[in-house]
Backbone and ligand atoms as CSV (ligand in chain L), in Angstrom:
chain,resi,resn,atom,element,x,y,z
A,1,MET,N,N,118.602,51.419,144.044
A,1,MET,CA,C,119.951,51.101,143.619
A,1,MET,C,C,119.923,49.883,142.739
A,2,GLN,N,N,120.427,50.053,141.492
A,2,GLN,CA,C,120.393,48.814,140.621
A,2,GLN,C,C,121.502,47.834,140.979
A,3,ASP,N,N,121.376,46.603,140.542
A,3,ASP,CA,C,122.366,45.593,140.870
A,3,ASP,C,C,123.679,45.933,140.225
A,4,ALA,N,N,124.719,45.704,140.887
A,4,ALA,CA,C,126.059,45.911,140.334
A,4,ALA,C,C,127.008,44.849,140.881
A,5,ALA,N,N,127.955,44.478,140.071
A,5,ALA,CA,C,128.932,43.505,140.562
A,5,ALA,C,C,129.623,44.205,141.796
A,6,ASP,N,N,130.016,43.353,142.769
A,6,ASP,CA,C,130.706,43.825,143.874
A,6,ASP,C,C,132.097,44.313,143.461
A,7,LEU,N,N,132.428,45.531,143.758
A,7,LEU,CA,C,133.732,46.019,143.313
A,7,LEU,C,C,134.859,45.380,144.053
A,8,ALA,N,N,134.577,44.676,145.126
A,8,ALA,CA,C,135.671,43.975,145.812
A,8,ALA,C,C,136.327,42.974,144.894
A,9,ASP,N,N,135.647,42.550,143.800
A,9,ASP,CA,C,136.179,41.658,142.900
A,9,ASP,C,C,136.963,42.323,141.743
A,10,ASP,N,N,136.969,43.622,141.744
A,10,ASP,CA,C,137.625,44.424,140.723
A,10,ASP,C,C,139.003,44.808,141.156
A,11,PRO,N,N,140.056,44.318,140.456
A,11,PRO,CA,C,141.440,44.575,140.946
A,11,PRO,C,C,141.782,46.093,140.940
A,12,ARG,N,N,141.096,46.857,140.054
A,12,ARG,CA,C,141.424,48.244,140.038
A,12,ARG,C,C,140.882,48.912,141.275
A,13,TRP,N,N,139.701,48.553,141.741
A,13,TRP,CA,C,139.071,49.045,142.931
A,13,TRP,C,C,139.939,48.685,144.151
A,14,ARG,N,N,140.424,47.472,144.179
A,14,ARG,CA,C,141.256,47.055,145.310
A,14,ARG,C,C,142.542,47.853,145.312
A,15,ARG,N,N,143.103,48.057,144.119
A,15,ARG,CA,C,144.375,48.783,144.015
A,15,ARG,C,C,144.181,50.218,144.483
A,16,LEU,N,N,142.971,50.787,144.164
A,16,LEU,CA,C,142.707,52.153,144.578
A,16,LEU,C,C,142.863,52.376,146.059
A,17,TRP,N,N,142.428,51.365,146.868
A,17,TRP,CA,C,142.350,51.534,148.318
A,17,TRP,C,C,143.519,50.850,149.009
A,18,ASP,N,N,144.218,49.893,148.384
A,18,ASP,CA,C,145.215,49.090,149.073
A,18,ASP,C,C,146.487,49.855,149.476
A,19,LYS,N,N,146.979,50.599,148.495
A,19,LYS,CA,C,148.218,51.352,148.824
A,19,LYS,C,C,148.258,52.668,147.976
A,20,PRO,N,N,149.111,53.588,148.313
A,20,PRO,CA,C,149.136,54.837,147.554
A,20,PRO,C,C,149.402,54.647,146.042
A,21,TRP,N,N,148.837,55.456,145.255
A,21,TRP,CA,C,149.086,55.406,143.828
A,21,TRP,C,C,149.304,56.846,143.351
A,22,SER,N,N,149.891,56.980,142.183
A,22,SER,CA,C,150.151,58.351,141.666
A,22,SER,C,C,149.284,58.588,140.426
A,23,CYS,N,N,148.817,59.757,140.333
A,23,CYS,CA,C,148.016,60.215,139.096
A,23,CYS,C,C,149.007,60.397,137.963
A,24,SER,N,N,148.680,59.829,136.820
A,24,SER,CA,C,149.586,59.907,135.647
A,24,SER,C,C,149.629,61.324,135.008
A,25,VAL,N,N,148.618,62.097,135.355
A,25,VAL,CA,C,148.571,63.438,134.756
A,25,VAL,C,C,149.234,64.507,135.663
A,26,CYS,N,N,148.761,64.586,136.889
A,26,CYS,CA,C,149.281,65.662,137.795
A,26,CYS,C,C,150.352,65.210,138.689
A,27,GLY,N,N,150.615,63.877,138.775
A,27,GLY,CA,C,151.712,63.336,139.568
A,27,GLY,C,C,151.435,63.271,141.064
A,28,GLU,N,N,150.305,63.726,141.469
A,28,GLU,CA,C,150.008,63.683,142.939
A,28,GLU,C,C,149.819,62.184,143.370
A,29,THR,N,N,150.191,62.042,144.599
A,29,THR,CA,C,150.022,60.675,145.208
A,29,THR,C,C,148.744,60.641,146.078
A,30,HIS,N,N,148.033,59.615,145.939
A,30,HIS,CA,C,146.749,59.496,146.707
A,30,HIS,C,C,146.577,58.069,147.202
A,31,ARG,N,N,145.742,57.924,148.202
A,31,ARG,CA,C,145.219,56.600,148.539
A,31,ARG,C,C,143.660,56.782,148.553
A,32,GLY,N,N,142.968,55.939,147.811
A,32,GLY,CA,C,141.567,56.110,147.646
A,32,GLY,C,C,141.234,57.135,146.583
A,33,LEU,N,N,140.006,57.577,146.604
A,33,LEU,CA,C,139.544,58.511,145.562
A,33,LEU,C,C,140.083,59.933,145.728
A,34,ILE,N,N,140.218,60.594,144.639
A,34,ILE,CA,C,140.569,62.021,144.667
A,34,ILE,C,C,139.270,62.765,144.849
A,35,ASP,N,N,139.275,63.755,145.682
A,35,ASP,CA,C,138.115,64.636,145.772
A,35,ASP,C,C,138.184,65.600,144.592
A,36,LEU,N,N,137.081,65.828,143.921
A,36,LEU,CA,C,137.001,66.809,142.931
A,36,LEU,C,C,136.171,67.977,143.420
A,37,ALA,N,N,136.499,69.208,143.055
A,37,ALA,CA,C,135.761,70.356,143.526
A,37,ALA,C,C,135.845,71.531,142.540
A,38,CYS,N,N,134.778,72.304,142.508
A,38,CYS,CA,C,134.768,73.547,141.789
A,38,CYS,C,C,135.033,74.661,142.784
A,39,GLY,N,N,136.004,75.510,142.423
A,39,GLY,CA,C,136.436,76.549,143.366
A,39,GLY,C,C,135.493,77.740,143.462
A,40,LYS,N,N,134.559,77.855,142.494
A,40,LYS,CA,C,133.643,79.019,142.504
A,40,LYS,C,C,132.403,78.625,141.659
A,41,PRO,N,N,131.342,79.384,141.854
A,41,PRO,CA,C,130.159,79.167,140.996
A,41,PRO,C,C,130.491,79.513,139.561
A,42,ALA,N,N,129.830,78.882,138.603
A,42,ALA,CA,C,130.109,79.200,137.185
A,42,ALA,C,C,129.884,80.659,136.880
A,43,GLN,N,N,128.931,81.260,137.640
A,43,GLN,CA,C,128.612,82.657,137.334
A,43,GLN,C,C,129.680,83.635,137.802
A,44,TRP,N,N,130.547,83.189,138.683
A,44,TRP,CA,C,131.570,84.120,139.189
A,44,TRP,C,C,132.473,84.511,138.057
A,45,PRO,N,N,132.604,85.856,137.715
A,45,PRO,CA,C,133.351,86.217,136.563
A,45,PRO,C,C,134.833,86.286,136.653
A,46,GLY,N,N,135.363,86.365,137.856
A,46,GLY,CA,C,136.759,86.600,138.017
A,46,GLY,C,C,137.640,85.384,138.294
A,47,ALA,N,N,138.857,85.621,138.786
A,47,ALA,CA,C,139.743,84.509,139.173
A,47,ALA,C,C,139.207,83.943,140.485
A,48,GLU,N,N,139.894,82.843,140.908
A,48,GLU,CA,C,139.454,82.213,142.168
A,48,GLU,C,C,140.196,82.852,143.406
A,49,ASP,N,N,140.427,84.101,143.369
A,49,ASP,CA,C,141.082,84.765,144.502
A,49,ASP,C,C,140.107,84.813,145.648
A,50,LYS,N,N,140.365,84.102,146.756
A,50,LYS,CA,C,139.426,83.949,147.817
A,50,LYS,C,C,139.635,84.836,148.997
A,51,ALA,N,N,138.625,85.519,149.422
A,51,ALA,CA,C,138.724,86.309,150.669
A,51,ALA,C,C,138.422,85.355,151.838
A,52,PRO,N,N,138.818,85.800,153.074
A,52,PRO,CA,C,138.363,84.982,154.208
A,52,PRO,C,C,136.862,85.072,154.403
A,53,ASN,N,N,136.260,84.051,154.957
A,53,ASN,CA,C,134.846,84.075,155.205
A,53,ASN,C,C,134.440,85.303,156.029
A,54,SER,N,N,135.309,85.647,156.981
A,54,SER,CA,C,134.946,86.755,157.868
A,54,SER,C,C,134.850,88.138,157.207
A,55,ALA,N,N,135.356,88.192,155.947
A,55,ALA,CA,C,135.288,89.445,155.236
A,55,ALA,C,C,134.005,89.556,154.402
A,56,LEU,N,N,133.096,88.694,154.592
A,56,LEU,CA,C,131.904,88.651,153.797
A,56,LEU,C,C,131.236,89.955,153.602
A,57,ASP,N,N,130.996,90.292,152.314
A,57,ASP,CA,C,130.370,91.521,151.915
A,57,ASP,C,C,129.078,91.184,151.168
A,58,LEU,N,N,127.922,91.501,151.811
A,58,LEU,CA,C,126.626,91.085,151.195
A,58,LEU,C,C,126.216,92.030,150.057
A,59,GLY,N,N,126.934,93.187,149.948
A,59,GLY,CA,C,126.420,94.192,149.064
A,59,GLY,C,C,127.042,94.267,147.670
A,60,GLY,N,N,128.093,93.471,147.506
A,60,GLY,CA,C,128.806,93.592,146.219
A,60,GLY,C,C,129.136,92.243,145.644
A,61,ASN,N,N,130.388,92.095,145.234
A,61,ASN,CA,C,130.880,90.801,144.703
A,61,ASN,C,C,131.893,90.231,145.759
A,62,PHE,N,N,131.647,88.951,146.068
A,62,PHE,CA,C,132.459,88.397,147.149
A,62,PHE,C,C,132.630,86.863,146.919
A,63,LEU,N,N,133.826,86.411,147.122
A,63,LEU,CA,C,134.085,84.939,147.013
A,63,LEU,C,C,135.042,84.498,148.094
A,64,SER,N,N,134.597,83.420,148.841
A,64,SER,CA,C,135.439,82.807,149.827
A,64,SER,C,C,135.375,81.312,149.651
A,65,GLU,N,N,135.948,80.500,150.529
A,65,GLU,CA,C,135.866,79.062,150.448
A,65,GLU,C,C,134.435,78.571,150.499
A,66,ASP,N,N,133.569,79.253,151.261
A,66,ASP,CA,C,132.243,78.796,151.506
A,66,ASP,C,C,131.095,79.647,150.981
A,67,PHE,N,N,131.423,80.934,150.704
A,67,PHE,CA,C,130.310,81.840,150.298
A,67,PHE,C,C,130.647,82.524,149.049
A,68,CYS,N,N,129.620,82.934,148.272
A,68,CYS,CA,C,129.801,83.785,147.139
A,68,CYS,C,C,128.585,84.677,146.997
A,69,VAL,N,N,128.836,85.953,146.668
A,69,VAL,CA,C,127.794,86.935,146.444
A,69,VAL,C,C,128.125,87.615,145.144
A,70,LEU,N,N,127.074,87.754,144.288
A,70,LEU,CA,C,127.263,88.506,143.054
A,70,LEU,C,C,126.389,89.751,143.047
A,71,GLU,N,N,127.010,90.859,142.869
A,71,GLU,CA,C,126.300,92.161,142.708
A,71,GLU,C,C,125.333,92.349,143.849
A,72,GLY,N,N,125.546,91.799,145.005
A,72,GLY,CA,C,124.626,92.016,146.143
A,72,GLY,C,C,123.243,91.396,145.908
A,73,GLN,N,N,123.099,90.564,144.889
A,73,GLN,CA,C,121.764,90.065,144.598
A,73,GLN,C,C,121.668,88.565,144.407
A,74,HIS,N,N,122.816,87.916,144.177
A,74,HIS,CA,C,122.781,86.463,143.977
A,74,HIS,C,C,123.672,85.839,145.040
A,75,PHE,N,N,123.215,84.811,145.692
A,75,PHE,CA,C,123.855,84.281,146.866
A,75,PHE,C,C,124.108,82.796,146.640
A,76,PHE,N,N,125.355,82.374,146.905
A,76,PHE,CA,C,125.768,81.003,146.643
A,76,PHE,C,C,126.473,80.414,147.857
A,77,VAL,N,N,126.297,79.162,148.096
A,77,VAL,CA,C,127.103,78.444,149.129
A,77,VAL,C,C,127.825,77.261,148.497
A,78,ARG,N,N,129.038,77.012,149.084
A,78,ARG,CA,C,129.822,75.829,148.668
A,78,ARG,C,C,129.177,74.680,149.320
A,79,ALA,N,N,128.938,73.578,148.506
A,79,ALA,CA,C,128.246,72.398,149.016
A,79,ALA,C,C,128.951,71.212,148.424
A,80,VAL,N,N,128.337,70.004,148.621
A,80,VAL,CA,C,128.888,68.784,148.026
A,80,VAL,C,C,127.736,67.995,147.476
A,81,ILE,N,N,127.961,67.458,146.270
A,81,ILE,CA,C,126.993,66.461,145.750
A,81,ILE,C,C,127.597,65.073,145.844
A,82,GLU,N,N,126.859,64.198,146.533
A,82,GLU,CA,C,127.373,62.844,146.738
A,82,GLU,C,C,126.699,61.856,145.792
A,83,LEU,N,N,127.539,61.048,145.181
A,83,LEU,CA,C,127.060,60.027,144.277
A,83,LEU,C,C,127.390,58.653,144.841
A,84,PRO,N,N,126.369,57.760,145.082
A,84,PRO,CA,C,126.763,56.417,145.615
A,84,PRO,C,C,127.436,55.666,144.512
A,85,ILE,N,N,128.434,54.859,144.850
A,85,ILE,CA,C,129.204,54.134,143.889
A,85,ILE,C,C,128.682,52.739,143.741
A,86,LEU,N,N,128.246,52.389,142.546
A,86,LEU,CA,C,127.575,51.062,142.330
A,86,LEU,C,C,128.587,49.954,142.687
A,87,GLY,N,N,128.166,49.044,143.592
A,87,GLY,CA,C,129.028,47.947,143.976
A,87,GLY,C,C,130.080,48.296,144.995
A,88,GLY,N,N,130.079,49.559,145.443
A,88,GLY,CA,C,131.141,50.070,146.327
A,88,GLY,C,C,130.777,50.059,147.776
A,89,GLY,N,N,129.829,49.246,148.187
A,89,GLY,CA,C,129.330,49.231,149.547
A,89,GLY,C,C,128.761,50.600,149.898
A,90,ASN,N,N,129.206,51.203,150.960
A,90,ASN,CA,C,128.675,52.477,151.372
A,90,ASN,C,C,129.458,53.651,150.867
A,91,ARG,N,N,130.446,53.366,149.982
A,91,ARG,CA,C,131.290,54.461,149.517
A,91,ARG,C,C,130.469,55.362,148.614
A,92,GLN,N,N,130.731,56.671,148.836
A,92,GLN,CA,C,130.118,57.717,147.974
A,92,GLN,C,C,131.228,58.525,147.377
A,93,PHE,N,N,130.965,59.010,146.177
A,93,PHE,CA,C,131.878,60.000,145.565
A,93,PHE,C,C,131.348,61.345,145.825
A,94,GLY,N,N,132.148,62.274,146.360
A,94,GLY,CA,C,131.726,63.617,146.657
A,94,GLY,C,C,132.338,64.581,145.669
A,95,PHE,N,N,131.556,65.497,145.105
A,95,PHE,CA,C,132.032,66.480,144.213
A,95,PHE,C,C,131.701,67.831,144.812
A,96,GLY,N,N,132.732,68.645,145.077
A,96,GLY,CA,C,132.478,69.959,145.680
A,96,GLY,C,C,131.852,70.902,144.627
A,97,VAL,N,N,130.719,71.410,144.919
A,97,VAL,CA,C,129.957,72.233,143.949
A,97,VAL,C,C,129.310,73.442,144.675
A,98,TRP,N,N,128.666,74.275,143.919
A,98,TRP,CA,C,127.966,75.452,144.496
A,98,TRP,C,C,126.507,75.422,144.105
A,99,SER,N,N,125.736,75.998,145.040
A,99,SER,CA,C,124.308,76.173,144.767
A,99,SER,C,C,123.922,77.602,145.188
A,100,THR,N,N,122.903,78.085,144.491
A,100,THR,CA,C,122.301,79.355,144.994
A,100,THR,C,C,121.469,79.067,146.217
A,101,LEU,N,N,121.219,80.146,147.034
A,101,LEU,CA,C,120.159,80.097,148.017
A,101,LEU,C,C,119.481,81.486,147.919
A,102,SER,N,N,118.273,81.521,148.375
A,102,SER,CA,C,117.627,82.830,148.431
A,102,SER,C,C,118.370,83.680,149.464
A,103,ARG,N,N,118.213,84.977,149.367
A,103,ARG,CA,C,118.894,85.858,150.372
A,103,ARG,C,C,118.530,85.476,151.801
A,104,GLU,N,N,117.231,85.219,151.997
A,104,GLU,CA,C,116.718,84.804,153.354
A,104,GLU,C,C,117.458,83.581,153.880
A,105,ASN,N,N,117.466,82.554,153.003
A,105,ASN,CA,C,118.084,81.272,153.486
A,105,ASN,C,C,119.601,81.412,153.593
A,106,PHE,N,N,120.196,82.215,152.785
A,106,PHE,CA,C,121.650,82.463,152.860
A,106,PHE,C,C,121.933,83.106,154.197
A,107,LEU,N,N,121.086,84.038,154.627
A,107,LEU,CA,C,121.329,84.675,155.901
A,107,LEU,C,C,121.141,83.695,157.098
A,108,ARG,N,N,120.150,82.829,156.917
A,108,ARG,CA,C,119.966,81.768,157.964
A,108,ARG,C,C,121.188,80.824,158.078
A,109,TYR,N,N,121.716,80.490,156.864
A,109,TYR,CA,C,122.883,79.664,156.858
A,109,TYR,C,C,124.037,80.307,157.541
A,110,LEU,N,N,124.259,81.600,157.188
A,110,LEU,CA,C,125.341,82.405,157.784
A,110,LEU,C,C,125.189,82.457,159.320
A,111,ALA,N,N,123.968,82.728,159.758
A,111,ALA,CA,C,123.744,82.896,161.191
A,111,ALA,C,C,124.155,81.633,161.967
A,112,ALA,N,N,123.984,80.448,161.334
A,112,ALA,CA,C,124.324,79.206,162.101
A,112,ALA,C,C,125.706,78.697,161.746
A,113,PHE,N,N,126.377,79.368,160.762
A,113,PHE,CA,C,127.650,78.807,160.278
A,113,PHE,C,C,128.674,78.626,161.340
A,114,ASP,N,N,128.964,79.591,162.139
A,114,ASP,CA,C,129.960,79.525,163.091
A,114,ASP,C,C,129.720,78.555,164.267
A,115,SER,N,N,128.440,78.379,164.580
A,115,SER,CA,C,128.063,77.417,165.639
A,115,SER,C,C,128.307,76.008,165.152
A,116,GLY,N,N,128.244,75.779,163.841
A,116,GLY,CA,C,128.410,74.428,163.318
A,116,GLY,C,C,127.180,73.542,163.573
A,117,GLU,N,N,126.109,74.157,164.105
A,117,GLU,CA,C,124.870,73.407,164.394
A,117,GLU,C,C,123.781,73.807,163.352
A,118,GLN,N,N,123.655,72.936,162.385
A,118,GLN,CA,C,122.805,73.299,161.264
A,118,GLN,C,C,121.804,72.220,160.914
A,119,ASP,N,N,121.742,71.179,161.696
A,119,ASP,CA,C,120.853,70.088,161.321
A,119,ASP,C,C,119.348,70.494,161.251
A,120,GLY,N,N,119.027,71.516,162.068
A,120,GLY,CA,C,117.589,71.914,162.075
A,120,GLY,C,C,117.236,72.758,160.897
A,121,LEU,N,N,118.173,73.133,160.071
A,121,LEU,CA,C,117.944,74.039,158.976
A,121,LEU,C,C,117.604,73.280,157.658
A,122,GLY,N,N,116.837,73.976,156.846
A,122,GLY,CA,C,116.605,73.425,155.525
A,122,GLY,C,C,115.752,72.146,155.504
A,123,PRO,N,N,115.694,71.424,154.411
A,123,PRO,CA,C,116.378,71.724,153.173
A,123,PRO,C,C,115.790,72.989,152.441
A,124,TRP,N,N,116.612,73.599,151.645
A,124,TRP,CA,C,116.206,74.826,150.977
A,124,TRP,C,C,116.424,74.601,149.475
A,125,PHE,N,N,115.555,75.325,148.749
A,125,PHE,CA,C,115.619,75.232,147.250
A,125,PHE,C,C,116.880,75.997,146.828
A,126,GLY,N,N,117.527,75.412,145.829
A,126,GLY,CA,C,118.642,76.144,145.180
A,126,GLY,C,C,118.758,75.755,143.703
A,127,TRP,N,N,119.501,76.569,142.968
A,127,TRP,CA,C,119.885,76.265,141.594
A,127,TRP,C,C,121.337,75.808,141.544
A,128,PHE,N,N,121.530,74.609,141.015
A,128,PHE,CA,C,122.913,74.078,140.920
A,128,PHE,C,C,123.742,75.068,140.066
A,129,SER,N,N,124.936,75.377,140.587
A,129,SER,CA,C,125.638,76.506,139.964
A,129,SER,C,C,126.983,76.240,139.389
A,130,ASN,N,N,127.143,75.007,138.870
A,130,ASN,CA,C,128.342,74.674,138.153
A,130,ASN,C,C,128.036,73.868,136.932
A,131,ARG,N,N,129.000,73.895,136.011
A,131,ARG,CA,C,128.889,73.006,134.785
A,131,ARG,C,C,129.910,71.861,134.965
A,132,LEU,N,N,129.417,70.690,135.156
A,132,LEU,CA,C,130.388,69.586,135.363
A,132,LEU,C,C,130.752,68.965,134.066
A,133,GLU,N,N,132.048,68.663,133.891
A,133,GLU,CA,C,132.530,67.972,132.681
A,133,GLU,C,C,131.917,66.578,132.607
A,134,GLY,N,N,131.605,66.167,131.374
A,134,GLY,CA,C,131.117,64.838,131.175
A,134,GLY,C,C,129.660,64.619,131.302
A,135,TYR,N,N,128.893,65.773,131.433
A,135,TYR,CA,C,127.453,65.725,131.517
A,135,TYR,C,C,126.831,66.740,130.603
A,136,PRO,N,N,125.595,66.509,130.121
A,136,PRO,CA,C,124.876,67.604,129.478
A,136,PRO,C,C,124.810,68.780,130.556
A,137,ASP,N,N,124.582,69.956,130.007
A,137,ASP,CA,C,124.707,71.121,130.970
A,137,ASP,C,C,124.039,70.882,132.300
A,138,THR,N,N,124.824,71.098,133.376
A,138,THR,CA,C,124.301,70.953,134.720
A,138,THR,C,C,123.939,72.290,135.430
A,139,LEU,N,N,124.284,73.399,134.693
A,139,LEU,CA,C,124.023,74.659,135.330
A,139,LEU,C,C,122.526,74.958,135.450
A,140,ASN,N,N,122.151,75.377,136.699
A,140,ASN,CA,C,120.744,75.693,136.975
A,140,ASN,C,C,119.781,74.509,137.047
A,141,LEU,N,N,120.350,73.316,137.313
A,141,LEU,CA,C,119.437,72.224,137.678
A,141,LEU,C,C,118.829,72.563,138.994
A,142,LYS,N,N,117.565,72.124,139.217
A,142,LYS,CA,C,116.944,72.414,140.520
A,142,LYS,C,C,117.464,71.428,141.527
A,143,CYS,N,N,117.695,71.937,142.756
A,143,CYS,CA,C,118.157,71.077,143.818
A,143,CYS,C,C,117.672,71.556,145.214
A,144,GLN,N,N,117.881,70.691,146.154
A,144,GLN,CA,C,117.607,71.014,147.550
A,144,GLN,C,C,118.969,71.046,148.269
A,145,VAL,N,N,119.124,72.091,149.069
A,145,VAL,CA,C,120.386,72.187,149.852
A,145,VAL,C,C,120.151,71.769,151.324
A,146,HIS,N,N,120.798,70.730,151.751
A,146,HIS,CA,C,120.615,70.210,153.089
A,146,HIS,C,C,121.844,70.613,153.975
A,147,PRO,N,N,121.633,71.629,154.891
A,147,PRO,CA,C,122.725,71.927,155.815
A,147,PRO,C,C,123.023,70.692,156.692
A,148,VAL,N,N,124.330,70.566,157.058
A,148,VAL,CA,C,124.796,69.488,157.825
A,148,VAL,C,C,125.612,70.016,159.049
A,149,SER,N,N,125.331,69.549,160.225
A,149,SER,CA,C,126.071,69.978,161.403
A,149,SER,C,C,127.520,69.494,161.371
A,150,GLY,N,N,128.343,70.067,162.266
A,150,GLY,CA,C,129.673,69.554,162.467
A,150,GLY,C,C,130.616,70.166,161.467
A,151,ARG,N,N,130.354,71.373,160.966
A,151,ARG,CA,C,131.226,72.106,160.079
A,151,ARG,C,C,131.484,71.314,158.787
A,152,LYS,N,N,130.473,70.570,158.353
A,152,LYS,CA,C,130.562,69.904,157.060
A,152,LYS,C,C,129.831,70.764,156.006
A,153,ARG,N,N,130.294,70.572,154.761
A,153,ARG,CA,C,129.567,71.328,153.692
A,153,ARG,C,C,128.144,70.793,153.562
A,154,PRO,N,N,127.216,71.649,153.243
A,154,PRO,CA,C,125.808,71.197,152.984
A,154,PRO,C,C,125.818,70.191,151.817
A,155,ARG,N,N,124.825,69.338,151.888
A,155,ARG,CA,C,124.647,68.359,150.770
A,155,ARG,C,C,123.648,68.905,149.780
A,156,VAL,N,N,123.983,68.734,148.493
A,156,VAL,CA,C,123.039,69.092,147.452
A,156,VAL,C,C,122.345,67.844,146.902
A,157,VAL,N,N,121.022,67.872,146.832
A,157,VAL,CA,C,120.252,66.768,146.299
A,157,VAL,C,C,119.500,67.301,145.107
A,158,LEU,N,N,119.793,66.759,143.941
A,158,LEU,CA,C,119.126,67.197,142.709
A,158,LEU,C,C,117.697,66.715,142.632
A,159,GLU,N,N,116.895,67.516,142.028
A,159,GLU,CA,C,115.503,67.086,141.701
A,159,GLU,C,C,115.644,65.813,140.923
A,160,PRO,N,N,114.833,64.784,141.260
A,160,PRO,CA,C,114.974,63.485,140.569
A,160,PRO,C,C,114.423,63.507,139.129
A,161,THR,N,N,115.211,63.995,138.197
A,161,THR,CA,C,114.792,63.999,136.825
A,161,THR,C,C,115.570,62.954,136.036
A,162,ASP,N,N,115.478,62.969,134.691
A,162,ASP,CA,C,116.253,62.036,133.912
A,162,ASP,C,C,117.603,62.602,133.519
A,163,HIS,N,N,117.983,63.768,134.026
A,163,HIS,CA,C,119.317,64.237,133.748
A,163,HIS,C,C,120.376,63.290,134.323
A,164,PRO,N,N,121.428,62.933,133.550
A,164,PRO,CA,C,122.347,61.975,133.873
A,164,PRO,C,C,122.947,62.128,135.259
A,165,LEU,N,N,123.191,63.340,135.664
A,165,LEU,CA,C,123.808,63.634,137.040
A,165,LEU,C,C,122.730,63.281,138.098
A,166,ALA,N,N,121.510,63.646,137.848
A,166,ALA,CA,C,120.412,63.300,138.785
A,166,ALA,C,C,120.223,61.811,138.934
A,167,VAL,N,N,120.350,61.139,137.772
A,167,VAL,CA,C,120.187,59.656,137.734
A,167,VAL,C,C,121.312,59.047,138.540
A,168,GLU,N,N,122.593,59.535,138.351
A,168,GLU,CA,C,123.719,58.988,139.043
A,168,GLU,C,C,123.599,59.249,140.570
A,169,GLN,N,N,123.045,60.360,140.912
A,169,GLN,CA,C,122.898,60.677,142.340
A,169,GLN,C,C,121.865,59.729,142.976
A,170,HIS,N,N,120.756,59.524,142.279
A,170,HIS,CA,C,119.680,58.801,142.908
A,170,HIS,C,C,119.836,57.227,142.677
A,171,HIS,N,N,120.566,56.810,141.673
A,171,HIS,CA,C,120.683,55.372,141.371
A,171,HIS,C,C,122.097,54.873,141.397
A,172,GLY,N,N,123.082,55.764,141.512
A,172,GLY,CA,C,124.465,55.331,141.629
A,172,GLY,C,C,125.266,55.549,140.371
A,173,ILE,N,N,126.590,55.617,140.545
A,173,ILE,CA,C,127.497,55.803,139.445
A,173,ILE,C,C,128.413,54.563,139.358
A,174,SER,N,N,128.727,54.103,138.129
A,174,SER,CA,C,129.570,52.975,137.985
A,174,SER,C,C,131.000,53.358,138.220
A,175,PHE,N,N,131.849,52.391,138.574
A,175,PHE,CA,C,133.255,52.688,138.803
A,175,PHE,C,C,133.909,53.167,137.460
A,176,ASP,N,N,133.575,52.620,136.332
A,176,ASP,CA,C,134.212,53.041,135.095
A,176,ASP,C,C,133.844,54.494,134.769
A,177,ARG,N,N,132.574,54.791,135.023
A,177,ARG,CA,C,132.060,56.173,134.786
A,177,ARG,C,C,132.823,57.155,135.715
A,178,LEU,N,N,133.006,56.695,136.980
A,178,LEU,CA,C,133.707,57.567,137.939
A,178,LEU,C,C,135.153,57.834,137.498
A,179,LEU,N,N,135.802,56.815,136.942
A,179,LEU,CA,C,137.107,57.005,136.422
A,179,LEU,C,C,137.200,57.946,135.195
A,180,GLU,N,N,136.117,57.807,134.431
A,180,GLU,CA,C,136.010,58.704,133.267
A,180,GLU,C,C,135.845,60.181,133.734
A,181,ILE,N,N,135.008,60.344,134.717
A,181,ILE,CA,C,134.780,61.748,135.268
A,181,ILE,C,C,136.086,62.296,135.824
A,182,HIS,N,N,136.845,61.460,136.511
A,182,HIS,CA,C,138.145,61.944,137.025
A,182,HIS,C,C,139.079,62.331,135.861
A,183,ALA,N,N,139.061,61.498,134.847
A,183,ALA,CA,C,139.954,61.772,133.647
A,183,ALA,C,C,139.540,63.106,133.055
A,184,LEU,N,N,138.226,63.343,132.887
A,184,LEU,CA,C,137.762,64.626,132.304
A,184,LEU,C,C,138.121,65.777,133.155
A,185,ASN,N,N,138.418,65.598,134.454
A,185,ASN,CA,C,138.777,66.703,135.359
A,185,ASN,C,C,140.298,66.673,135.608
A,186,GLY,N,N,141.015,66.076,134.736
A,186,GLY,CA,C,142.508,66.229,134.799
A,186,GLY,C,C,143.166,65.152,135.683
A,187,HIS,N,N,142.547,64.128,136.057
A,187,HIS,CA,C,143.151,63.070,136.860
A,187,HIS,C,C,142.834,61.693,136.220
A,188,ASP,N,N,143.573,61.399,135.125
A,188,ASP,CA,C,143.337,60.080,134.539
A,188,ASP,C,C,144.156,59.049,135.286
A,189,ILE,N,N,143.406,58.329,136.182
A,189,ILE,CA,C,144.112,57.364,137.107
A,189,ILE,C,C,143.999,55.944,136.647
A,190,ARG,N,N,143.402,55.728,135.430
A,190,ARG,CA,C,143.151,54.423,134.950
A,190,ARG,C,C,144.448,53.555,134.809
A,191,ILE,N,N,145.468,54.286,134.290
A,191,ILE,CA,C,146.724,53.564,134.092
A,191,ILE,C,C,147.399,53.208,135.436
A,192,SER,N,N,147.302,54.186,136.345
A,192,SER,CA,C,147.869,53.970,137.633
A,192,SER,C,C,147.323,52.789,138.411
A,193,LEU,N,N,146.026,52.468,138.104
A,193,LEU,CA,C,145.377,51.391,138.872
A,193,LEU,C,C,145.627,50.051,138.289
A,194,SER,N,N,146.381,49.982,137.145
A,194,SER,CA,C,146.644,48.691,136.572
A,194,SER,C,C,148.144,48.315,136.783
A,195,ASP,N,N,148.856,49.123,137.605
A,195,ASP,CA,C,150.317,48.758,137.783
A,195,ASP,C,C,150.464,47.664,138.826
L,1,ZN,ZN,ZN,145.933,64.063,138.987
């Protein structure tokens, strides 16, 4: 982790956490960071109409909050990529994303899903399955999928390359860059944090 000024000295950072603020674009009120998430893998061709997890169909096309299957051949799980925030203590920024799994590992994940006990599983190889705004193409970056117990989304860890998203995951993301990423995703909160 590179050196970074302590964000406790940044009035915008303090404003973010001190009291609720409103996003100037969508008007939503938040306290702290907004979670960003992709509702489906980039490869999913249709709308984000989600079926319940219990309706999972391994043989065709399927999308729910946690699982996706394409043509009975490509298997995806909803995960989260965490980026440590430079100067933010232990705060991490989490972006909801999708990764592929092999059919075998997808079935292992499914078998343990309802029990919520998944610490003994993985990590498994996957291909990162979203294009994130503000980065050179992120689709199909190599990653490891780490299942997490307690009904939490698995964590995606990118192969440590010089891709900017991998660099930010392994070395941290600056607060300014984080605000830029939020703006690119429809939540420009920079004005709101200076009120
Ligand atoms: Zn917003």
